[in-house]
Every structure is written in C-alpha cells, then in structure tokens.
N, C-alpha and C positions, 0 to 999 in steps of 0.2 A: 516946279508943275504945281501951278495955283488948285485948290483944293476947291472941289467942285463937288462934293461927298453927298452935299444939304441939298442943293437943285437935284443931283439925281435918286437919290433918297424919295423925296418929294416925290418926284414923277411914277420913280418906280413902284412903290405902295399906292399910287394913283390907278394905275396902271387892274391890283389887283380886284375879282367882283367883289361887292359888296351887298349887303340885304340882307333879309330873312332869308337866307339862303339856306340848301337841306343839305346840302355840299359846304357847310360851315368848316366841318374838322379838316378838310382837303386845302378850304381857303387861309386856315388858323396854319395849317403842315409847312404853306407855302412860305407863307407872310413867314415863319418861326426862321426860315433858312435864309431867308430875304435879309430880316433885320439881324441876320450872324456879322453882318455888313462887311468885315474881310478891310483891303486895303483898296480896292474900288480900284485897283489898275486898269481893269481893262475896260470899262465905263469912262473914265478919265482919259486915256488915250486915245478915246474918240473924240472928247470933245476940243483936245490940246491939236488933233492931228485937224480935224476941223475948222477951228481958231490959226493956225499954221498954214491951211491955204484959205485962208483970207471968205473963211464960209462963217456963217450963223450958229452957232452954240443948239439956237434952239432948235432950227431945223435936227441938228443930232442928236439932239437927245432921244429923240424913242430911239434908235437905233441904239445908242448906247448902252439904253434901259434893255434892250435883246439881245445882248452880247453879257449884259449883267446874270438874266432870266438862263442863259443858255450857263453859262458860270454855272451858276448856282445846279439846276439839276442834277449839272456832269459830280459836285462835290455831292448829291443829298446820293447816286447812284453810288458813288464809288466809296464810299461809309457801308452801301448793304453787307447781310451776309456770305450775298454768294457774291461781292467784289473784294474790299479789303477789310471785311468788317469790324471799323472802328469804329468805337463809343465816342471819341470825342471830337468835335468839329472846332476849330476859333473858339479853344476855351470854353465850345459849350458840351452838354451830351448832340447828339449825334441824334438826326431825325428821327430818324426806322426805333433807338432809342425811344421817343418820347409818346411818339405818336402810331408806334408799330412798324415793319415791316410793306404791309399794301396800302396801308396809308402815303409812305412812306414813297413807296413807289412810284404811285401815282401822283405823287407830287408833282415827281422831277418829270413827269408825262406830262404835267398840266403847265408846272414853266418854260417848257420841250417847244408847245403848243402855243402860250400866248404870247414868246415871242415873237409871234412870224404873222400874228395876229398883230403884235402890234406896228411890225413893219409896214403891213397891206394898208392898214387903217385910212379912210380917208382925209383923216387928220394930218398926218405924216405923210402925207403926199402932198395936200395941203404947201404942208411949212420946203418939204424938201425936194416936191418933183415926184413925176410916175417914173418916169426914167430911174432916178435915182432909189426908187422907194424896188423896181424890179429889177435893180444893177446889187443895192445891198443883201435882199434876201437871196438870192444865186452867188453872192459868194457869202453869204453866213451858213449858209445849209452845206458847200465845198466843204473849209472849213471844220466844223462840225461834226460830219457828218462819215460812213462809212468809210473815204479813204482820206479822213481830218480826221478829229481828233476821236470821234469815236473806233474806227479804224484801231490811234494806237491806243487804246482801251483795251480792245480785243487782244493786240500783238504785248501786252505790258503780263495779261492774264496767261497766253500761250506757254512767257518764260516763265513764271512760274516756278520754279525751287530749280533753276537748271541758269547757268552760268553762263546766260548770253553774250555773242561778244558788244565792243563796242559800237559799231555798225551796225548791229542791230536794236540798243539802248542808245542809238544819237538822235534812228527812225522814230522810238517808238518816241522817245519828246519829243521830238518835231514838229508829231503826229497830234500826240496826246494831250501836252503842254501850251507849241510852242502855235501851234495853229486857228487858234482861237483868237489870243492877241493879235497876232498875222491878219484874225480878221476885224479884229477891233482896230485899229491904223489904220487899214483900206479904209473901213464904212465912215472914216473920221472922213481923208479925202474925197470917200463918193461922194458925202452929204456935201460936199465943199464946193463940187463938179470941180475938181482936181484932174489933169491929165490925167496918163496911163504912167508917164514918167514917175511922175510923183505916188504914187500907191504901190510904183516894185519899189521903189524908194523905202517907204513904209511898211511894207512889206519884210523888207530887208532887218530893220531898224526893229519892227517886232519878232522873228526869228535871232534875231543876238539875243534879244534882252530874256526871249521864249527859252531858250536854253537855257542861257545863263542863270536865269529862275531854277531850274531845271535841279543846276549843277548843286548850286545854291542850295539848295530844300535840300539835297543826299549830303553836303554839307552838314547842314542842318538837323537831320536826322542822328548823325554819330558824335555832333557835341551841344545839343542846346538842349532843356529840358521839356517831361511833359507843360510847365507851366510857365516857360518861355516864349515855345509854341505853342501850347493851344491844342496842340494833339496832340496824339500820344508818340513821342522817339522811338526810333529802333525795334519799329512794325518792319521797316526793309526788310529788318537783319534774318526778324521771327519770319518773315515769311518768305525768307529763302532766295531773294529778288534780286537779281545783278543791277546793280548800282554803279555812274561815275567813279565814286568814291569806292565799295567796290574790286573794280577794277582796276584801276588810274591811282586811289591814295589820295589826300586829303588836299599835300602840296598842290601834285597835281591837277588838281583839280581846281584849287585857289586860279591860280595858274591863267589854265581856257576862261573860268569867269573874266578874269580880268584881261582879254583876252579878246571875248566874247564882249565886253561892256566899252571896249574901243570900238572894234568894228559896228554898233548900233549908230555910237555917236559920229562917225564917220561917214555913215548912212545919211547922217540928217543934210549934210551940202547940197543935197539935190534942193533942198527948199533956199528960198531966198528973204524969207524971214527971220525970228530973233528966235530960236532951237537953246536958248539958255537954258531954262524948264523942263524942256526933252532929256537934253543930257545929261541934268543933274540929276533925274529922275530914273533911269537905265543906272548912272553912279550907285543909287540909295536903296534900290533895287541888287545893286551888285553886296551895297555894304548892311544889307539888312540884317537881326538878329531875331524878325521867328517870318 
C-alpha cells in the first residue's frame, strides 16, 4: 500500500487550532498523541479504497483525518487509569502521564468533536459533496458509537477479571477494534461515490483484517517485549482479561489470523481495479512484529 503518511500528517496537524490560545495545554495534549503516529492504518485505508474506487484522494483526506482523530482519542481514553491504566503508548509515555488525567480526558473529547467538525466543514463538502459528507458522518458515528467502538470498550470492561466465552470476545473485538477499520474502508468508498456493493465488500475486508489485527495483538502481548511493541506487554494477563490466546492458544490464533487474512483478500474480488497493495497490506498486518 502506498505510504500516504506525510500527506495525512500534514492535513491532520493543519486541522488543530492555532494562535495565541488560552487552551494551548489542551492543543499540546491533542498534538502529542497525534504525533505519536503509529502506522496510520485507518487513514491510509480511507485513501486506498477511495483510489481503488476511482475517486480523488484529496476528497477523501478529510475523512481519513477524522478517522485518525477518533482512533487517537480512543487510545488516549484506553490508557486512562479508569480504563487500562497503561503508562506507555507507541513507545512514549501515555498522554495522561505527561499532561495529567484531566487534560488527557479532555484532549480525547476534543479530538472526537474535531473529527465531526472536519467532516462537516464547507471545504470538505466542496471536495467530496454534501451527500458524501452526510453519509460519512452517519457511517463514522455508527461504527464509533454506543453499538460500535465505544460499546466494544464497555464489553471489555464488563468482562475484566472473568473468563469471557469466545463469542463474547469476538463481539467485543468486532466492535472495539474492527468497527473503526470497517469505517475507514467504507469512508474511502463513500468519498469516491462507490455503490453499496463495494461499500459492503470494503467493510468485509475491514472486518477480517480488524479481527486478525486484534488476534495478532493478543499474540504479541505474550510473545513480544515492551521495547519491540512500544507499550507494556503482558498487561492483558495482569488485568485478567480473556484473550484469544488465553482461550485458544498461540498456534490456533496464528491459524485464525491466516484464515482471516485470506478472507480479507477474497473480499477484494468485488473491485475491478488493482487490489495488490491492499492484499499485501493484509499480509503485512498479519505478519507484523509490533
């Protein structure tokens, strides 16, 4: 997949408020977590699916930034003491360790709010069209909301300290992890004006790599190191969380990652264009080391 990270970063930081602001500590906190970077998986998928459907990636760029803002807010909140209470994120101290729990909480809130401001701006509508902006806001809010990513986090919290069955774990990971990746894939199609069939195929791809991504995370949590992963390993076991590894073992988890990666690649058959980069990307996620 083409590395659009520099273009994404330029647009992303351009959306942050600037000037002589009394709220500068909040803006600094938002920027701190956005700058941590990561792999930019979700915004890159927005742009990739837009290109695959014959669209202009400039029209998809605001949607890509909105998805990354929501992903970043979720990571800030995940690390808070009331959630996972993690000290590291992407190899750096967690936001609340640098700016305090109160400012970190508000930085997450501000990024969530800014995401929908970006989608609804006049400039975005001029690039993507009013209908695409409305559909993007509806799609993203559904996948990120109470029956999507946030709902998955609630299921996660409810099952701490107990052996949740595999079907609960699958629903949790579908909502908490896969839903935002599915949103990214669909938003790329929406920016390009693609039909419903292509949106469904893109969502299927996103679901498969999203679940595979989470299973691989569980594998890395027991096979990697803090330095390699950029965050504390073994935290799932310390928090007594059910994971795919704890329920199925590493070997079966690796088999599932392979199966899901193949499912993702098969979903790409609905597209007429060159899907090699997305196929390679699914493979890269399945074989990642951090």
